Backbone as CSV, one residue per row, in Angstrom:
resi,resn,N_x,N_y,N_z,CA_x,CA_y,CA_z,C_x,C_y,C_z
1,MET,88.692,-61.300,115.104,88.736,-60.965,113.686,88.795,-59.466,113.443
2,ALA,88.457,-58.673,114.487,88.442,-57.222,114.308,89.841,-56.669,114.051
3,ARG,90.880,-57.414,114.504,92.238,-56.924,114.340,92.897,-57.459,113.084
4,ARG,92.258,-58.342,112.399,92.844,-58.896,111.183,92.635,-57.946,110.021
5,ARG,93.552,-58.045,109.037,93.457,-57.229,107.839,93.497,-58.161,106.631
6,ASP,92.321,-58.611,106.212,92.255,-59.492,105.054,92.255,-58.721,103.745
7,LEU,91.972,-57.421,103.803,91.975,-56.591,102.601,93.242,-55.738,102.586
8,PRO,94.032,-55.813,101.521,95.282,-55.040,101.449,95.023,-53.578,101.079
9,LEU,94.281,-52.881,101.934,93.906,-51.504,101.612,95.102,-50.561,101.617
10,GLU,96.129,-50.871,102.435,97.292,-49.986,102.505,98.141,-50.043,101.239
11,ARG,97.966,-51.092,100.436,98.826,-51.260,99.267,98.200,-50.761,97.976
12,ASP,96.968,-50.277,98.034,96.368,-49.725,96.812,96.372,-48.202,96.899
13,GLY,96.054,-47.584,95.782,96.105,-46.123,95.722,94.758,-45.452,95.835
14,THR,93.753,-46.169,96.336,92.405,-45.582,96.385,92.328,-44.427,97.379
15,GLY,93.121,-44.474,98.451,93.067,-43.390,99.440,94.296,-42.519,99.435
16,ARG,95.015,-42.502,98.313,96.275,-41.771,98.270,96.071,-40.283,98.491
17,PHE,95.044,-39.720,97.857,94.835,-38.275,97.949,93.819,-37.886,99.018
18,LEU,93.241,-38.853,99.697,92.222,-38.535,100.702,92.783,-37.696,101.852
19,PRO,93.963,-37.994,102.411,94.472,-37.136,103.491,94.698,-35.698,103.059
20,TRP,95.164,-35.507,101.812,95.404,-34.134,101.356,94.097,-33.376,101.166
21,LEU,93.080,-34.060,100.646,91.789,-33.400,100.491,91.170,-33.064,101.852
22,ILE,91.269,-33.991,102.796,90.758,-33.724,104.140,91.532,-32.578,104.784
23,ALA,92.846,-32.534,104.576,93.663,-31.458,105.140,93.222,-30.100,104.597
24,LEU,92.958,-30.034,103.293,92.500,-28.782,102.693,91.139,-28.371,103.249
25,MET,90.235,-29.326,103.392,88.908,-29.018,103.905,88.961,-28.563,105.362
26,VAL,89.760,-29.237,106.183,89.888,-28.836,107.591,90.549,-27.466,107.684
27,TYR,91.513,-27.198,106.840,92.170,-25.892,106.824,91.168,-24.779,106.538
28,LEU,90.360,-24.955,105.507,89.357,-23.941,105.165,88.304,-23.814,106.268
29,ALA,87.903,-24.941,106.842,86.916,-24.888,107.919,87.477,-24.166,109.138
30,CYS,88.749,-24.369,109.443,89.375,-23.676,110.576,89.389,-22.159,110.358
31,LEU,89.721,-21.738,109.158,89.754,-20.306,108.876,88.356,-19.700,108.955
32,ALA,87.362,-20.410,108.435,85.984,-19.899,108.501,85.511,-19.810,109.949
33,LEU,85.786,-20.849,110.729,85.367,-20.849,112.127,86.084,-19.767,112.919
34,ALA,87.389,-19.605,112.696,88.146,-18.585,113.424,87.645,-17.185,113.093
35,GLY,87.363,-16.923,111.815,86.841,-15.617,111.438,85.504,-15.321,112.084
36,ALA,84.610,-16.302,112.110,83.292,-16.092,112.711,83.395,-15.868,114.212
37,VAL,84.232,-16.650,114.902,84.365,-16.513,116.363,84.951,-15.164,116.731
38,MET,86.006,-14.737,116.051,86.636,-13.466,116.383,85.734,-12.282,116.055
39,LEU,84.948,-12.379,114.985,84.010,-11.308,114.670,82.907,-11.225,115.722
40,ASN,82.425,-12.361,116.201,81.411,-12.357,117.255,81.962,-11.757,118.546
41,GLU,83.204,-12.093,118.899,83.802,-11.523,120.101,83.997,-10.018,119.964
42,ALA,84.413,-9.565,118.779,84.574,-8.127,118.565,83.238,-7.411,118.660
43,SER,82.179,-7.996,118.096,80.848,-7.385,118.175,80.368,-7.296,119.615
44,ALA,80.660,-8.345,120.394,80.254,-8.317,121.808,80.983,-7.210,122.561
45,ARG,82.277,-7.002,122.266,83.021,-5.930,122.931,82.498,-4.568,122.533
46,TRP,82.218,-4.382,121.237,81.663,-3.105,120.800,80.309,-2.842,121.446
47,GLN,79.486,-3.872,121.531,78.166,-3.702,122.101,78.240,-3.342,123.581
48,SER,79.118,-4.033,124.323,79.233,-3.749,125.753,79.831,-2.371,126.003
49,GLY,80.686,-1.897,125.085,81.320,-0.606,125.295,80.489,0.578,124.857
50,LEU,79.537,0.358,123.951,78.778,1.484,123.398,77.307,1.466,123.760
51,THR,76.815,0.375,124.334,75.415,0.323,124.709,75.138,1.324,125.828
52,GLY,74.057,2.063,125.680,73.678,3.034,126.705,74.424,4.346,126.613
53,THR,75.052,4.623,125.471,75.790,5.876,125.305,75.434,6.524,123.973
54,MET,75.632,7.817,123.921,75.535,8.587,122.685,76.639,9.636,122.709
55,THR,76.886,10.214,121.561,77.941,11.233,121.452,77.407,12.434,120.693
56,VAL,77.728,13.608,121.203,77.395,14.861,120.520,78.687,15.509,120.069
57,GLN,78.699,15.927,118.820,79.885,16.574,118.247,79.543,18.006,117.872
58,ILE,80.255,18.946,118.487,80.078,20.363,118.185,81.258,20.800,117.331
59,PRO,81.011,21.369,116.157,82.126,21.738,115.271,83.078,22.724,115.937
60,ALA,84.328,22.668,115.480,85.323,23.616,115.982,84.918,25.036,115.605
61,PRO,85.209,25.993,116.468,84.758,27.374,116.196,85.554,28.021,115.076
62,ASN,84.889,28.939,114.382,85.589,29.759,113.407,86.438,30.796,114.129
63,SER,87.475,31.241,113.456,88.381,32.201,114.088,87.681,33.500,114.450
64,ASP,86.666,33.917,113.651,85.997,35.181,113.918,84.880,35.044,114.953
65,ARG,84.519,33.796,115.343,83.448,33.604,116.323,83.911,32.692,117.465
66,ALA,85.209,32.680,117.698,85.743,31.809,118.736,85.216,32.183,120.108
67,GLY,84.919,33.465,120.324,84.443,33.877,121.638,83.068,33.344,121.964
68,GLU,82.268,33.004,120.967,80.920,32.501,121.212,80.895,30.996,121.479
69,HIS,81.991,30.301,121.216,81.978,28.852,121.295,81.698,28.333,122.706
70,PRO,82.313,28.855,123.761,81.962,28.353,125.105,80.493,28.517,125.436
71,THR,79.863,29.591,124.932,78.436,29.785,125.177,77.613,28.721,124.472
72,LEU,78.019,28.351,123.247,77.301,27.304,122.508,77.448,25.953,123.206
73,VAL,78.642,25.667,123.699,78.860,24.402,124.404,78.005,24.345,125.662
74,ALA,77.935,25.439,126.392,77.118,25.475,127.603,75.643,25.309,127.266
75,ALA,75.199,25.891,126.152,73.798,25.751,125.754,73.470,24.308,125.384
76,VAL,74.397,23.648,124.680,74.186,22.239,124.315,74.132,21.373,125.569
77,LEU,75.021,21.621,126.514,75.023,20.854,127.761,73.727,21.083,128.539
78,ASP,73.218,22.286,128.513,71.965,22.577,129.218,70.805,21.797,128.612
79,VAL,70.780,21.706,127.277,69.718,20.938,126.614,69.829,19.459,126.965
80,LEU,71.047,18.939,126.934,71.242,17.512,127.212,70.905,17.163,128.658
81,ASN,71.353,17.988,129.599,71.117,17.681,131.005,69.651,17.811,131.396
82,ASN,68.866,18.502,130.581,67.440,18.649,130.864,66.579,17.741,129.995
83,THR,67.206,16.816,129.292,66.466,15.869,128.458,66.177,14.606,129.260
84,PRO,64.912,14.239,129.424,64.589,12.989,130.154,65.226,11.773,129.477
85,GLY,65.785,10.886,130.285,66.431,9.697,129.767,67.938,9.791,129.747
86,ILE,68.488,11.011,129.826,69.938,11.202,129.862,70.381,11.314,131.322
87,ARG,71.280,10.433,131.702,71.766,10.433,133.089,72.881,11.438,133.294
88,GLU,73.769,11.552,132.303,74.913,12.456,132.461,75.424,12.842,131.091
89,ALA,75.880,14.093,130.956,76.486,14.600,129.726,77.721,15.393,130.109
90,GLN,78.894,14.899,129.679,80.157,15.531,130.035,81.014,15.714,128.788
91,PRO,81.536,16.930,128.567,82.447,17.113,127.424,83.786,16.440,127.689
92,LEU,84.354,15.854,126.649,85.664,15.226,126.770,86.753,16.296,126.785
93,SER,87.783,16.043,127.557,88.896,16.988,127.613,89.645,16.997,126.280
94,HIS,90.412,18.061,126.084,91.176,18.184,124.844,92.165,17.023,124.692
95,GLU,92.735,16.582,125.795,93.703,15.474,125.750,93.029,14.173,125.317
96,LYS,91.807,13.909,125.799,91.102,12.681,125.420,90.716,12.697,123.946
97,VAL,90.335,13.879,123.448,89.993,13.977,122.027,91.232,13.730,121.173
98,ILE,92.369,14.274,121.585,93.615,14.033,120.861,93.959,12.544,120.868
99,ALA,93.721,11.894,122.031,94.003,10.455,122.121,93.120,9.648,121.185
100,LEU,91.891,10.117,120.919,91.012,9.427,119.980,91.442,9.629,118.533
101,ILE,92.071,10.751,118.258,92.476,11.063,116.883,93.814,10.419,116.530
102,GLU,94.707,10.305,117.505,96.062,9.834,117.226,96.146,8.464,116.565
103,PRO,95.272,7.474,116.931,95.376,6.181,116.219,95.175,6.279,114.719
104,TRP,94.470,7.325,114.271,94.224,7.486,112.832,95.334,8.305,112.164
105,LEU,95.847,9.319,112.854,96.865,10.185,112.267,98.274,9.815,112.688
106,GLY,98.401,8.998,113.739,99.719,8.654,114.247,100.062,9.485,115.479
107,GLN,100.722,8.855,116.407,101.052,9.540,117.648,102.029,10.682,117.390
108,GLY,101.680,11.863,117.901,102.520,13.042,117.739,102.308,13.779,116.441
109,ASN,101.369,13.314,115.589,101.137,13.955,114.287,99.970,14.921,114.295
110,VAL,99.345,15.137,115.457,98.219,16.066,115.539,98.766,17.475,115.747
111,ALA,98.548,18.334,114.766,99.071,19.697,114.844,98.329,20.499,115.902
112,ASN,99.025,21.451,116.488,98.407,22.265,117.537,97.307,23.159,117.004
113,ASP,97.446,23.582,115.741,96.436,24.463,115.162,95.332,23.702,114.440
114,LEU,95.287,22.389,114.604,94.242,21.599,113.961,92.887,21.899,114.612
115,PRO,91.877,22.290,113.826,90.555,22.559,114.426,89.916,21.262,114.917
116,ILE,89.748,21.170,116.216,89.227,19.956,116.834,87.843,20.225,117.384
117,PRO,86.851,19.433,117.016,85.502,19.656,117.545,85.420,19.282,119.024
118,VAL,84.378,19.740,119.663,84.100,19.384,121.050,83.214,18.143,121.056
119,LEU,83.641,17.141,121.780,82.881,15.898,121.893,82.274,15.821,123.286
120,ILE,80.993,15.500,123.330,80.272,15.363,124.598,79.813,13.920,124.721
121,ASP,80.232,13.269,125.783,79.854,11.881,126.041,78.564,11.856,126.845
122,ILE,77.577,11.119,126.334,76.257,11.053,126.965,76.049,9.658,127.527
123,GLN,75.712,9.576,128.801,75.389,8.320,129.458,73.880,8.272,129.694
124,LEU,73.247,7.227,129.161,71.811,7.069,129.318,71.503,6.317,130.599
125,HIS,70.250,6.386,131.034,69.829,5.656,132.216,69.951,4.153,131.962
126,ASP,70.506,3.419,132.938,70.635,1.967,132.811,69.278,1.290,132.776
127,ASP,68.345,1.807,133.543,67.002,1.241,133.592,66.113,2.008,132.621
128,PRO,65.600,1.354,131.573,64.772,2.075,130.602,63.507,2.629,131.207
129,ASP,63.066,2.089,132.357,61.839,2.582,132.988,62.084,3.807,133.851
130,SER,63.362,4.182,134.015,63.659,5.304,134.893,63.472,6.649,134.206
131,GLY,63.308,6.650,132.931,63.113,7.901,132.217,62.384,7.672,130.908
132,THR,61.976,8.777,130.293,61.270,8.690,129.029,62.233,8.304,127.916
133,ALA,61.758,7.501,126.977,62.585,7.132,125.828,62.952,8.381,125.042
134,ILE,64.195,8.429,124.611,64.713,9.623,123.944,64.341,9.596,122.476
135,ASP,63.760,10.689,122.016,63.490,10.872,120.595,64.733,11.499,119.981
136,THR,65.577,10.664,119.392,66.862,11.153,118.899,66.702,12.148,117.752
137,VAL,65.675,11.987,116.937,65.465,12.924,115.823,65.132,14.299,116.360
138,ALA,64.182,14.358,117.313,63.807,15.646,117.895,64.974,16.272,118.653
139,LEU,65.746,15.445,119.363,66.896,15.971,120.104,67.949,16.516,119.156
140,ALA,68.177,15.835,118.032,69.153,16.330,117.058,68.717,17.670,116.472
141,ILE,67.428,17.812,116.205,66.922,19.087,115.674,67.083,20.197,116.708
142,GLN,66.795,19.891,117.961,66.928,20.883,119.021,68.374,21.322,119.199
143,LEU,69.305,20.372,119.149,70.718,20.720,119.269,71.193,21.551,118.078
144,GLU,70.688,21.247,116.893,71.049,22.016,115.698,70.578,23.462,115.821
145,GLN,69.428,23.660,116.432,68.917,25.014,116.613,69.745,25.784,117.637
146,VAL,70.195,25.092,118.669,70.983,25.766,119.700,72.388,26.071,119.196
147,ALA,73.017,25.094,118.544,74.380,25.259,118.029,74.421,24.682,116.629
148,PRO,74.335,25.518,115.595,74.325,25.023,114.218,75.548,24.162,113.918
149,GLY,75.304,23.045,113.218,76.377,22.125,112.864,76.593,21.018,113.864
150,THR,75.881,21.065,114.992,76.042,20.018,116.002,75.426,18.716,115.500
151,ARG,76.112,17.613,115.747,75.648,16.301,115.282,75.515,15.343,116.462
152,LEU,74.399,14.619,116.463,74.134,13.614,117.493,74.359,12.230,116.897
153,ASP,75.237,11.452,117.503,75.531,10.088,117.048,74.882,9.103,118.010
154,ASP,73.897,8.356,117.490,73.241,7.326,118.290,73.943,6.008,118.026
155,HIS,74.644,5.488,119.012,75.417,4.270,118.828,74.556,3.031,118.644
156,GLU,73.313,3.090,119.078,72.445,1.921,118.965,72.240,1.529,117.503
157,ILE,72.138,2.530,116.630,71.946,2.240,115.204,73.178,1.531,114.649
158,TRP,74.363,2.044,114.990,75.597,1.435,114.508,75.764,0.030,115.075
159,ILE,75.439,-0.140,116.360,75.571,-1.452,116.992,74.641,-2.462,116.339
160,SER,73.387,-2.059,116.072,72.432,-2.981,115.453,72.898,-3.406,114.067
161,ARG,73.498,-2.490,113.321,74.012,-2.849,111.998,75.205,-3.796,112.111
162,MET,76.078,-3.543,113.077,77.223,-4.427,113.257,76.783,-5.818,113.704
163,LEU,75.779,-5.885,114.584,75.286,-7.183,115.019,74.641,-7.934,113.858
164,ARG,73.917,-7.207,113.012,73.316,-7.857,111.846,74.397,-8.388,110.905
165,LEU,75.445,-7.594,110.699,76.550,-8.048,109.856,77.239,-9.258,110.475
166,SER,77.441,-9.225,111.801,78.102,-10.338,112.481,77.285,-11.613,112.360
167,ARG,75.964,-11.517,112.559,75.121,-12.716,112.446,75.124,-13.255,111.021
168,THR,75.127,-12.359,110.043,75.146,-12.804,108.641,76.438,-13.542,108.321
169,ILE,77.568,-12.965,108.744,78.844,-13.612,108.472,78.945,-14.940,109.216
170,SER,78.428,-14.988,110.447,78.454,-16.250,111.204,77.619,-17.317,110.510
171,ALA,76.456,-16.918,109.979,75.619,-17.879,109.259,76.323,-18.379,108.000
172,ILE,77.005,-17.464,107.284,77.745,-17.869,106.087,78.885,-18.812,106.455
173,ALA,79.608,-18.492,107.547,80.703,-19.362,107.981,80.190,-20.739,108.378
174,THR,79.051,-20.775,109.061,78.462,-22.067,109.430,78.076,-22.869,108.197
175,ALA,77.489,-22.176,107.206,77.128,-22.863,105.967,78.369,-23.394,105.247
176,ILE,79.467,-22.624,105.300,80.706,-23.083,104.657,81.226,-24.345,105.338
177,VAL,81.202,-24.354,106.674,81.676,-25.536,107.402,80.807,-26.751,107.084
178,ILE,79.488,-26.543,107.000,78.589,-27.658,106.674,78.865,-28.182,105.262
179,LEU,79.046,-27.265,104.313,79.341,-27.682,102.941,80.672,-28.427,102.862
180,ILE,81.648,-27.981,103.650,82.926,-28.684,103.683,82.745,-30.098,104.223
181,GLY,81.900,-30.242,105.261,81.610,-31.578,105.783,80.942,-32.465,104.752
182,VAL,80.003,-31.890,103.990,79.336,-32.662,102.934,80.339,-33.071,101.860
183,ALA,81.222,-32.137,101.488,82.240,-32.464,100.483,83.188,-33.552,100.980
184,ALA,83.541,-33.493,102.265,84.407,-34.534,102.827,83.719,-35.890,102.786
185,ALA,82.441,-35.914,103.135,81.703,-37.179,103.090,81.627,-37.720,101.669
186,ALA,81.382,-36.827,100.703,81.327,-37.271,99.306,82.671,-37.824,98.842
187,THR,83.755,-37.207,99.291,85.079,-37.696,98.932,85.325,-39.086,99.492
188,VAL,84.913,-39.300,100.748,85.096,-40.618,101.369,84.229,-41.661,100.658
189,VAL,83.022,-41.295,100.264,82.155,-42.225,99.537,82.824,-42.655,98.237
190,PHE,83.370,-41.695,97.510,84.027,-42.027,96.236,85.231,-42.941,96.468
191,ALA,86.070,-42.603,97.462,87.252,-43.423,97.728,86.860,-44.820,98.198
192,THR,85.805,-44.921,99.007,85.376,-46.229,99.513,84.812,-47.096,98.399
193,ARG,83.990,-46.519,97.556,83.442,-47.299,96.448,84.536,-47.739,95.482
194,THR,85.528,-46.883,95.278,86.655,-47.283,94.434,87.402,-48.454,95.060
195,GLY,87.601,-48.393,96.381,88.258,-49.500,97.065,87.460,-50.786,96.989
196,LEU,86.147,-50.676,97.089,85.310,-51.868,96.954,85.444,-52.485,95.568
197,ALA,85.511,-51.636,94.542,85.656,-52.147,93.177,87.017,-52.795,92.966
198,VAL,88.065,-52.182,93.551,89.419,-52.730,93.388,89.536,-54.089,94.069
199,HIS,88.934,-54.223,95.222,89.077,-55.457,96.004,87.817,-56.340,95.921
200,GLN,87.101,-56.224,94.820,85.868,-56.997,94.687,86.122,-58.500,94.764
201,GLY,87.194,-58.961,94.133,87.493,-60.392,94.153,87.766,-60.889,95.558
202,VAL,88.552,-60.166,96.311,88.861,-60.578,97.676,87.600,-60.559,98.542
203,ILE,86.756,-59.563,98.322,85.523,-59.455,99.105,84.599,-60.638,98.816
204,GLU,84.532,-61.074,97.551,83.692,-62.226,97.215,84.212,-63.495,97.894
205,VAL,85.530,-63.641,97.928,86.106,-64.808,98.616,85.774,-64.760,100.102
206,LEU,85.875,-63.596,100.705,85.552,-63.454,102.124,84.092,-63.791,102.389
207,HIS,83.222,-63.421,101.467,81.806,-63.757,101.619,81.600,-65.272,101.559
208,ILE,82.342,-65.891,100.657,82.180,-67.345,100.497,82.585,-68.090,101.764
209,ILE,83.645,-67.620,102.427,84.115,-68.316,103.628,83.380,-67.847,104.886
210,GLY,82.361,-66.983,104.695,81.501,-66.631,105.816,81.735,-65.288,106.457
211,ALA,82.540,-64.423,105.858,82.763,-63.090,106.432,81.491,-62.259,106.318
212,ARG,81.160,-61.557,107.362,79.957,-60.737,107.371,80.278,-59.340,106.837
213,ASP,79.207,-58.640,106.398,79.396,-57.293,105.845,80.002,-56.333,106.875
214,ILE,79.621,-56.472,108.138,80.137,-55.587,109.177,81.650,-55.755,109.331
215,TYR,82.120,-56.992,109.199,83.560,-57.259,109.307,84.328,-56.558,108.183
216,ILE,83.796,-56.634,106.972,84.444,-55.966,105.837,84.355,-54.452,105.993
217,ALA,83.190,-53.975,106.433,83.019,-52.535,106.607,83.967,-51.994,107.669
218,ARG,84.240,-52.808,108.701,85.130,-52.345,109.768,86.538,-52.072,109.241
219,GLN,86.992,-52.862,108.301,88.333,-52.652,107.754,88.390,-51.359,106.934
220,PHE,87.327,-51.078,106.191,87.295,-49.828,105.429,87.191,-48.616,106.356
221,GLN,86.404,-48.729,107.424,86.217,-47.581,108.294,87.474,-47.293,109.106
222,VAL,88.218,-48.328,109.491,89.482,-48.104,110.192,90.475,-47.398,109.269
223,ARG,90.506,-47.826,108.001,91.381,-47.178,107.031,90.967,-45.726,106.821
224,ALA,89.664,-45.450,106.693,89.183,-44.085,106.514,89.487,-43.233,107.744
225,LEU,89.344,-43.808,108.936,89.656,-43.084,110.165,91.115,-42.656,110.197
226,SER,92.004,-43.564,109.835,93.429,-43.252,109.856,93.780,-42.152,108.863
227,LEU,93.271,-42.272,107.636,93.589,-41.268,106.613,92.995,-39.910,106.965
228,ALA,91.741,-39.892,107.427,91.093,-38.619,107.747,91.744,-37.951,108.946
229,LEU,92.146,-38.731,109.934,92.773,-38.142,111.114,94.132,-37.532,110.755
230,ARG,94.885,-38.211,109.914,96.165,-37.650,109.498,95.968,-36.371,108.691
231,GLY,95.012,-36.400,107.762,94.742,-35.200,106.983,94.205,-34.068,107.838
232,GLY,93.327,-34.397,108.805,92.767,-33.363,109.665,93.822,-32.699,110.526
233,LEU,94.746,-33.475,111.070,95.817,-32.898,111.883,96.739,-32.027,111.036
234,LEU,96.974,-32.444,109.795,97.791,-31.617,108.908,97.093,-30.288,108.611
235,GLY,95.795,-30.350,108.317,95.043,-29.118,108.070,95.004,-28.218,109.284
236,LEU,94.859,-28.815,110.482,94.862,-28.022,111.708,96.215,-27.342,111.916
237,GLY,97.301,-28.062,111.647,98.626,-27.466,111.796,98.832,-26.289,110.841
238,LEU,98.404,-26.449,109.587,98.531,-25.345,108.628,97.668,-24.159,109.032
239,ALA,96.459,-24.434,109.528,95.591,-23.346,109.977,96.180,-22.630,111.183
240,ALA,96.797,-23.387,112.108,97.417,-22.762,113.278,98.560,-21.835,112.862
241,LEU,99.368,-22.271,111.895,100.448,-21.411,111.408,99.897,-20.154,110.749
242,THR,98.836,-20.307,109.964,98.233,-19.152,109.295,97.670,-18.163,110.307
243,LEU,96.935,-18.666,111.297,96.335,-17.785,112.301,97.403,-17.114,113.160
244,ALA,98.479,-17.846,113.489,99.558,-17.235,114.254,100.237,-16.122,113.462
245,LEU,100.394,-16.331,112.156,100.975,-15.299,111.304,100.073,-14.073,111.236
246,LEU,98.759,-14.306,111.072,97.816,-13.191,111.031,97.769,-12.449,112.362
247,ALA,97.851,-13.187,113.459,97.846,-12.547,114.774,99.066,-11.666,114.956
248,GLY,100.223,-12.131,114.462,101.424,-11.314,114.564,101.340,-10.044,113.739
249,VAL,100.778,-10.143,112.527,100.633,-8.960,111.679,99.584,-8.010,112.254
250,ALA,98.446,-8.565,112.722,97.384,-7.727,113.272,97.812,-7.034,114.554
251,GLY,98.749,-7.657,115.308,99.212,-7.026,116.537,99.977,-5.742,116.292
252,GLN,100.475,-5.536,115.074,101.205,-4.321,114.736,100.301,-3.199,114.280
253,LEU,99.015,-3.492,114.089,98.067,-2.487,113.633,97.386,-1.853,114.827
254,GLU,97.054,-0.598,114.706,96.334,0.116,115.738,95.116,0.765,115.106
255,GLY,94.009,0.632,115.776,92.775,1.236,115.289,91.655,1.000,116.265
256,PRO,90.881,2.021,116.576,89.823,1.847,117.569,88.707,0.944,117.123
257,LEU,88.533,0.779,115.811,87.431,-0.040,115.326,87.888,-1.419,114.875
258,LEU,89.203,-1.665,114.860,89.696,-2.967,114.423,89.494,-3.999,115.521
259,PRO,88.993,-5.188,115.174,88.832,-6.229,116.195,90.181,-6.750,116.658
260,HIS,90.247,-7.114,117.927,91.474,-7.682,118.477,91.614,-9.129,117.990
261,PHE,92.740,-9.392,117.309,92.982,-10.725,116.745,93.665,-11.564,117.813
262,THR,92.878,-12.163,118.696,93.418,-12.965,119.784,92.972,-14.410,119.615
263,LEU,93.902,-15.345,119.876,93.618,-16.775,119.778,93.321,-17.291,121.184
264,THR,92.055,-17.313,121.545,91.635,-17.696,122.884,91.574,-19.217,123.013
265,PRO,91.617,-19.737,124.253,91.459,-21.186,124.442,90.131,-21.708,123.880
266,TYR,89.093,-20.884,123.966,87.800,-21.286,123.401,87.907,-21.508,121.895
267,LEU,88.630,-20.613,121.219,88.814,-20.758,119.772,89.660,-21.977,119.455
268,TRP,90.741,-22.182,120.212,91.588,-23.350,119.966,90.823,-24.646,120.192
269,GLY,89.940,-24.653,121.194,89.138,-25.848,121.424,88.226,-26.168,120.245
270,GLY,87.608,-25.122,119.682,86.762,-25.336,118.510,87.547,-25.808,117.305
271,LEU,88.743,-25.258,117.118,89.565,-25.676,115.980,90.053,-27.112,116.155
272,ALA,90.411,-27.478,117.387,90.902,-28.836,117.626,89.818,-29.878,117.400
273,ALA,88.560,-29.474,117.531,87.460,-30.418,117.324,87.229,-30.720,115.843
274,LEU,87.709,-29.864,114.951,87.454,-30.077,113.519,88.130,-31.330,112.968
275,PRO,89.415,-31.614,113.263,89.984,-32.888,112.783,89.255,-34.103,113.325
276,LEU,88.819,-34.036,114.593,88.059,-35.152,115.158,86.718,-35.308,114.440
277,ALA,86.085,-34.170,114.120,84.820,-34.241,113.389,85.027,-34.814,111.993
278,ALA,86.124,-34.432,111.348,86.427,-34.977,110.013,86.664,-36.478,110.079
279,ALA,87.381,-36.931,111.103,87.626,-38.372,111.250,86.337,-39.123,111.520
280,LEU,85.449,-38.535,112.333,84.173,-39.184,112.621,83.298,-39.275,111.375
281,ILE,83.264,-38.189,110.600,82.481,-38.196,109.357,83.019,-39.252,108.398
282,ALA,84.344,-39.318,108.264,84.944,-40.296,107.355,84.646,-41.723,107.807
283,THR,84.725,-41.971,109.108,84.478,-43.319,109.621,83.038,-43.751,109.375
284,LEU,82.100,-42.905,109.744,80.682,-43.249,109.559,80.333,-43.370,108.084
285,THR,80.872,-42.468,107.269,80.565,-42.513,105.838,81.083,-43.798,105.212
286,ALA,82.319,-44.194,105.555,82.880,-45.426,105.010,82.061,-46.635,105.444
287,ARG,81.673,-46.670,106.689,80.892,-47.813,107.191,79.547,-47.914,106.475
288,ILE,78.836,-46.790,106.389,77.510,-46.802,105.745,77.634,-47.162,104.272
289,THR,78.659,-46.617,103.600,78.842,-46.881,102.171,79.097,-48.365,101.926
290,VAL,79.972,-48.967,102.718,80.299,-50.381,102.516,79.086,-51.261,102.809
291,VAL,78.392,-51.018,103.908,77.247,-51.856,104.281,76.164,-51.746,103.217
292,GLN,75.855,-50.538,102.758,74.801,-50.388,101.758,75.214,-50.996,100.426
293,THR,76.486,-50.864,100.045,76.929,-51.448,98.776,76.908,-52.965,98.814
294,LEU,77.404,-53.538,99.903,77.432,-55.007,99.990,76.049,-55.602,100.170
295,SER,75.112,-54.844,100.727,73.757,-55.383,100.896,73.046,-55.573,99.559
296,ARG,73.511,-54.887,98.527,72.886,-55.034,97.204,73.485,-56.190,96.419
297,LEU,74.607,-56.722,96.890,75.230,-57.830,96.161,74.451,-59.125,96.391
298,PRO,74.423,-59.990,95.383,73.705,-61.256,95.548,74.415,-62.196,96.543
């Protein structure tokens, strides 16, 4: 009896718009999930690249005091190399500084007479127990006294803020996906109850001849599974086209702080699971709705 179709569910319009609604919900869920995953991956790359480092920026020299600038740089390096907790302090070459500026100004657009500050890359001890914790405020004051205008950039502060932002956005994306699942379930409940009302006469006849509630519920859940799976695959296809388009546009952008818009197998696996999750939600919701509704009938 599981393969029989005593209810003409395919011939009524109760589930006409269900695939389109499921497609829209899966599409939005895919975009939310993709945004959260790529932001988390970008945060992990930033954290791995900047953890354990700091940067000192010495302003470009004035034309009337250019001769004193090498002495100021040497004094700053002496302070850094004698600070407990710092493993190494090396000034970046002029070519490396130009390479850092070019993504913002464009390759070949950096003028030769552009005043470029001196950047010093600081590597901290990998083992926190190998040296005294660095008091960044005191170190910044000391560097300012040695070379006025010198700025100390502690990457840990920036990383912690980015991680907090990433976790917040991930939590919001998760909440959006959950709300979409709830909305999908509510849509299936409405469509199922409408179908029960439309086919009430047939259902009463089936009850009279001995059909059980589970048998009737199975027909509704198979119908819900088919509609939700079709809608979910459509939403996944639209999301894949959107993400591929965004990846192509993002690949033309250059920027040191922009996250790499890459569609990894891990991301595709998560996106492919969304239509299956939508179909599972629709199937269970239809089954529970039918069983609970028919259990109240006399």
